[in-house]
C-alpha positions as CSV (number, residue, x, y, z in Angstrom):
1,M,-8.8,-11.1,26.5
2,T,-10.8,-8.1,25.4
3,S,-11.9,-8.2,21.7
4,A,-11.5,-5.2,19.4
5,G,-15.2,-4.8,19.2
6,D,-15.4,-4.6,23.1
7,M,-12.9,-1.8,22.9
8,G,-14.9,0.1,20.4
9,I,-12.3,-0.3,17.7
10,S,-13.5,-0.9,14.1
11,S,-12.4,-0.3,10.5
12,T,-14.6,2.8,10.5
13,D,-12.1,4.4,12.8
14,F,-9.8,4.6,9.8
15,T,-12.4,5.1,7.0
16,G,-14.7,7.5,9.0
17,S,-12.0,9.8,10.3
18,V,-8.4,9.5,9.0
19,L,-9.3,8.6,5.4
20,N,-12.1,11.3,5.2
21,D,-9.8,14.0,6.7
22,L,-6.5,13.2,4.9
23,G,-7.6,11.1,1.8
24,V,-6.4,11.9,-1.7
25,S,-7.3,10.3,-5.0
26,V,-4.7,8.1,-6.7
27,D,-4.8,6.0,-9.9
28,W,-4.3,2.3,-9.1
29,Y,-3.2,-0.3,-11.7
30,N,-3.7,-3.9,-10.6
31,S,-0.9,-6.2,-11.6
32,T,-1.0,-9.8,-12.9
33,K,2.2,-11.8,-13.1
34,T,2.7,-14.5,-15.7
35,T,5.6,-16.9,-16.1
36,D,6.8,-18.2,-19.5
37,N,6.6,-22.0,-19.3
38,I,9.7,-22.4,-21.5
39,T,12.1,-19.6,-20.4
40,G,10.8,-19.0,-16.9
41,D,10.7,-15.2,-17.6
42,E,8.2,-13.3,-15.5
43,T,6.0,-10.6,-17.1
44,L,3.8,-8.1,-15.3
45,A,0.6,-6.9,-17.0
46,Y,-1.5,-4.1,-15.7
47,A,-5.2,-3.5,-15.8
48,G,-6.7,-0.1,-16.6
49,A,-6.6,2.7,-14.0
50,V,-9.1,2.7,-11.1
51,S,-9.4,5.7,-8.9
52,K,-8.9,5.0,-5.1
53,T,-8.9,7.2,-2.1
54,V,-5.8,6.7,0.2
55,V,-3.7,8.6,2.7
56,F,-0.5,9.4,0.9
57,L,2.6,9.9,3.0
58,R,5.6,11.3,1.0
59,R,8.9,11.6,2.7
60,N,12.4,12.4,1.6
61,K,14.6,9.3,1.2
62,T,14.4,7.2,4.4
63,F,17.2,4.8,5.2
64,E,17.9,2.2,7.8
65,Q,21.5,1.7,8.9
66,S,22.7,-1.8,8.6
67,T,26.1,-3.5,8.8
68,E,26.3,-3.9,5.0
69,G,25.4,-0.2,4.4
70,R,22.3,1.9,4.1
71,V,19.1,0.1,3.2
72,E,16.4,2.2,1.5
73,L,13.0,1.8,3.1
74,G,10.8,3.5,0.6
75,D,10.1,6.7,-1.4
76,A,6.5,7.0,-0.2
77,Y,3.8,5.2,1.8
78,I,0.0,4.9,1.6
79,M,-2.7,3.8,4.0
80,S,-5.8,2.4,2.4
81,E,-9.0,0.6,3.2
82,T,-8.6,-3.2,3.6
83,S,-11.2,-3.7,0.8
84,D,-8.9,-2.0,-1.7
85,N,-6.7,-5.2,-1.7
86,F,-3.5,-3.5,-2.9
87,S,-0.6,-6.0,-3.4
88,S,3.1,-6.1,-4.4
89,N,3.9,-5.0,-8.0
90,D,0.7,-2.9,-8.3
91,K,1.3,0.6,-9.6
92,I,0.0,3.8,-8.0
93,V,0.1,7.2,-9.8
94,Y,-0.2,10.3,-7.7
95,G,0.8,13.9,-8.7
96,G,2.1,12.7,-12.0
97,V,4.6,10.3,-10.4
98,T,4.4,6.5,-10.8
99,Y,5.2,4.3,-7.8
100,L,5.5,0.5,-7.5
101,I,4.1,-1.2,-4.4
102,K,6.9,-3.3,-2.9
103,Q,5.0,-4.4,0.2
104,A,1.5,-4.3,1.5
105,I,0.9,-4.9,5.2
106,R,-2.4,-5.3,6.9
107,R,-2.6,-3.4,10.2
108,S,-4.9,-4.8,12.9
109,V,-5.7,-4.1,16.5
110,N,-6.8,-7.0,18.6
111,G,-7.9,-9.0,15.6
112,E,-9.8,-6.1,13.9
113,D,-8.4,-5.2,10.5
114,L,-8.1,-1.4,10.4
115,F,-6.2,-0.5,7.2
116,D,-3.5,-1.6,4.7
117,Y,0.0,0.1,4.8
118,C,1.9,0.0,1.5
119,V,5.6,0.8,0.9
120,L,6.1,2.5,-2.5
121,F,9.2,3.1,-4.7
122,K,9.3,5.5,-7.6
123,I,9.7,3.9,-11.0
């Protein structure tokens, strides 16, 4: 099997071209979840804003048809460097709108991590 390195694929394919050409600055708020040991209630706390460069993809509402009805897939999406380490429940602020990251997915080609793809919902 040919490795990603043998194919000339590396993470700089994303950071050196796509991110440089299409990147925008967003404010990122890293989340920390705590659980009350008596009630079991979960609380999210957010660190201060950190500026990150991402590719921001805004679409009108996108839905997937399912047998139960329509399932919303997300209000917006971002593509980011893998070193940014975005995760579920983090907040992103872009253009004065606050979004919650519902899912962060690492995208790889032949074992080479290229970028993270995050699904966002407005809050």
